[in-house]
C-alpha positions in Angstrom: -73.1 175.6 72.6 -73.2 177.8 69.5 -71.9 176.2 66.3 -70.9 177.8 63.1 -73.4 177.7 60.3 -72.5 174.9 57.8 -71.2 176.0 54.5 -73.4 175.7 51.4 -73.1 172.4 49.6 -74.8 171.7 46.3 -74.3 167.9 46.9 -76.0 168.0 50.3 -78.8 170.2 48.9 -80.3 167.3 47.0 -80.8 165.4 50.2 -84.0 165.9 52.2 -85.1 164.6 55.7 -88.7 163.3 55.9 -90.2 162.9 59.3 -93.3 160.7 59.1 -96.0 161.3 61.7 -93.7 162.7 64.4 -95.4 162.9 67.8 -93.6 165.8 69.5 -92.9 169.2 68.0 -89.7 169.4 70.1 -88.3 166.4 68.2 -89.0 168.2 64.9 -87.0 171.2 66.2 -84.2 169.1 67.5 -84.0 167.2 64.2 -83.8 170.5 62.3 -80.8 171.5 64.5 -79.1 168.1 63.8 -79.7 168.6 60.1 -78.2 172.0 60.0 -75.2 170.9 62.0 -74.5 168.5 59.1 -75.3 170.8 56.2 -78.9 169.6 55.4 -81.6 172.1 54.9 -84.6 170.4 53.3 -87.1 169.3 56.0 -90.4 167.5 55.1 -93.0 166.6 57.7 -95.8 164.2 57.1 -98.9 164.3 59.3 -97.5 165.6 62.5 -99.6 164.7 65.6 -98.9 168.1 67.2 -97.9 171.4 65.7 -96.2 174.0 67.9 -94.1 176.4 65.9 -92.7 178.1 69.0 -91.5 174.8 70.6 -90.0 173.7 67.3 -88.0 176.9 66.8 -86.9 176.8 70.4 -85.3 173.4 70.0 -83.9 174.2 66.6 -82.1 177.3 68.0 -81.8 180.5 66.2 -79.2 179.1 63.7 -81.6 176.5 62.4 -84.9 178.3 62.8 -85.1 179.0 59.0 -85.5 175.2 58.5 -88.6 175.3 60.7 -90.0 178.2 58.7 -89.3 176.4 55.4 -90.8 173.0 56.4 -92.8 171.3 53.7 -95.9 169.6 55.1 -97.7 166.7 53.5 -100.7 164.5 54.4 -99.3 161.2 53.1 -95.9 159.6 52.9 -96.3 158.6 49.3 -97.2 162.2 48.4 -94.2 163.6 50.3 -91.8 161.2 48.5 -93.4 161.7 45.0 -90.6 164.0 43.6 -87.7 162.1 45.1 -85.6 159.6 43.1 -84.0 157.5 45.9 -85.6 156.9 49.3 -83.7 155.7 52.3 -85.8 154.5 55.3 -84.6 154.0 58.8 -85.5 151.2 61.2 -84.4 149.9 64.6 -85.9 146.5 64.1 -84.8 143.3 62.3 -87.0 141.1 60.2 -87.1 139.3 56.9 -89.5 141.8 55.4 -87.2 144.6 56.3 -84.0 143.2 54.8 -81.4 143.6 53.5 -80.4 146.2 56.1 -77.8 148.8 55.2 -75.4 150.4 57.7 -75.4 154.2 57.7 -72.0 154.5 56.2 -72.7 152.0 53.4 -75.9 153.8 52.5 -74.0 157.1 52.6 -71.5 155.7 50.1 -74.3 154.6 47.8 -75.9 158.1 48.0 -72.7 159.9 47.2 -72.2 157.7 44.1 -75.6 158.8 42.7 -75.9 161.5 40.0 -76.1 165.1 41.2 -79.6 165.4 39.7 -81.1 162.6 41.8 -83.0 163.8 44.8 -82.6 161.6 48.0 -85.0 161.3 50.9 -84.0 160.1 54.4 -87.2 158.9 56.0 -87.7 158.5 59.8 -90.8 157.0 61.3 -92.9 157.9 64.4 -91.0 157.9 67.7 -93.1 155.1 69.2 -93.1 152.5 66.5 -91.0 153.6 63.5 -91.8 152.9 59.9 -94.2 150.0 59.1 -93.5 147.3 56.6 -96.1 148.9 54.3 -94.2 152.3 54.5 -90.8 150.7 54.1 -91.9 149.3 50.7 -91.6 152.8 49.4 -87.8 152.8 50.3 -85.0 151.7 48.0 -82.7 151.1 51.0 -83.4 150.4 54.7 -80.8 151.6 57.2 -80.3 150.3 60.7 -78.0 152.1 63.1 -75.9 149.5 64.9 -76.4 149.9 68.7 -75.2 148.0 71.7 -78.3 146.1 72.8 -80.7 149.0 73.4 -81.7 149.9 69.9 -84.1 152.8 70.6 -82.8 156.2 69.6 -84.4 159.6 70.0 -85.6 160.8 66.6 -83.1 163.7 66.5 -80.3 161.4 67.5 -81.1 159.0 64.6 -81.3 162.0 62.2 -77.9 163.2 63.4 -76.1 159.8 63.1 -77.3 159.2 59.5 -76.7 162.9 58.5 -73.2 162.7 59.9 -72.3 159.6 58.0 -73.7 161.2 54.8 -71.7 164.4 55.3 -68.5 162.4 56.1 -69.0 160.4 52.9 -69.4 163.6 50.8 -66.3 165.2 52.4 -64.2 162.1 51.8 -65.3 161.5 48.2 -65.6 165.1 47.1 -67.0 165.4 43.6 -67.2 161.8 42.3 -68.1 160.5 38.9 -71.8 159.7 39.1 -72.9 156.1 38.6 -76.1 157.2 36.9 -75.7 159.8 34.1 -79.4 160.1 33.5 -81.9 161.1 36.2 -83.5 158.2 38.0 -87.3 157.6 38.0 -89.2 159.4 40.8 -91.1 157.6 43.5 -94.3 158.8 41.8 -93.3 157.2 38.5 -92.2 154.0 40.2 -95.4 153.7 42.2 -97.5 154.2 39.1 -95.5 151.4 37.4 -95.9 149.1 40.4 -99.7 149.6 40.5 -99.8 148.9 36.7 -97.6 145.8 37.1 -99.7 144.4 39.9 -102.9 144.7 37.9 -101.2 143.0 34.9 -99.6 140.2 36.9 -103.0 139.5 38.5 -104.6 139.1 35.1 -102.1 136.4 34.0 -102.0 134.8 37.5 -98.3 135.5 38.0 -98.9 136.6 41.6 -101.5 135.1 44.1 -104.8 136.9 44.0 -105.3 136.0 47.7 -102.2 138.0 48.6 -100.9 140.1 45.8 -98.7 142.2 48.1 -96.6 139.1 48.9 -95.8 138.6 45.2 -95.2 142.3 44.6 -92.8 142.6 47.5 -90.4 140.4 45.5 -91.0 142.4 42.3 -90.3 145.6 44.2 -87.0 144.3 45.7 -85.8 143.2 42.2 -86.7 146.4 40.4 -85.5 148.7 43.1 -82.0 147.3 42.7 -82.2 148.1 38.9 -82.2 151.9 39.5 -84.7 152.5 36.7 -84.7 155.6 34.6 -88.0 157.3 33.4 -87.8 155.8 29.9 -87.3 152.3 31.4 -90.4 152.8 33.5 -92.3 153.8 30.4 -91.0 150.7 28.6 -92.2 148.4 31.4 -95.6 150.0 31.4 -95.7 149.6 27.7 -95.1 145.9 28.1 -97.9 145.8 30.7 -100.3 147.5 28.2 -99.4 145.0 25.5 -100.1 142.1 27.9 -103.4 143.8 28.9 -104.4 144.1 25.3 -103.5 140.4 24.6 -105.4 139.2 27.6 -108.4 141.2 26.6 -108.2 139.8 23.0 -108.1 136.2 24.4 -111.0 136.8 26.7 -113.0 138.4 23.9 -112.2 135.4 21.6 -113.2 132.9 24.2 -116.5 134.6 24.8 -117.2 134.7 21.1 -116.4 131.0 20.8 -118.6 130.2 23.7 -121.4 132.2 22.2 -121.1 130.4 18.9 -121.1 127.0 20.6 -124.2 127.9 22.5 -126.0 129.1 19.4 -125.1 125.9 17.4 -126.2 123.7 20.4 -129.6 125.3 20.4 
C-alpha cells in the first residue's frame, strides 16, 4: 500500500532513530519505512552485523529509500550518541537496573516539552537481546511498550509504535513553550563529566573501589533527571578539579610529614 510522503516538520527533524547492532538488513529497511510514515528522517546505525543495501532499500520502499542512502554509520553506541542531548532507550524487559520505565506516550510528552534546539535519539537494541544494562546507562529515559503477555516485537514494529506516539504528541501539542530555554549538554559532554566524577569520587572513597559502576549508577540517575546545561557540566567538572587539587595537596603534605619523621627518627 502506497502512502503519501509525510510533510516536513522542523520539530520532528531534531529526532533521530539509532539502531544498535541490528542483525538483519531487512529490519533496517523496514524501520526506515516506519520512520518515514511518521515523519522521521534521521537514521543512525551502529555496527550492523550484515550490510545489504539492496535488501534495505527493497524493504524501505521507494518512498523511504532516501533514508537508506542517508544512513549515518558508527562503530560505537557512545560515538553515535555523542552529539545528541536526550537519549531514549527501548527495552522489552523489566528489572531494577532498567527502571523507572516510561510508557511511549509519556516519553513522547517529555520530548515535545524539550527546547527546539535539543537533539533527541530513540535507541533500539539488537533483535535477539535488546539493549544491555551497560548500554542503557547512556539513556536519559528507558521506554517499554506495554504488550499483552508476549513482549517481543519486531524491530520495525517497535520503531513504528514509539514514532507514532511521538508524532501524535507533536500534533496534539503543536508549538509548545519549551521547558529548557538553553541547549542541554550533549551525551559527549555528560559522559566526559561522568568519567571525571568517577575518578574524583574514587579518590575520596565516595563510591566503592571494588564496584565503582554500582555507585555511579545512582549518580547517573540523579544527574540525568537534572537536565544539565553545558555550563553546569563545566561547573561540576570544575568542582572535581578543585577536589582533585585538594586531595593531591593532602597526599603531598602527608608524604612530606612522613619523610620528616623518618629523617628525625634516624
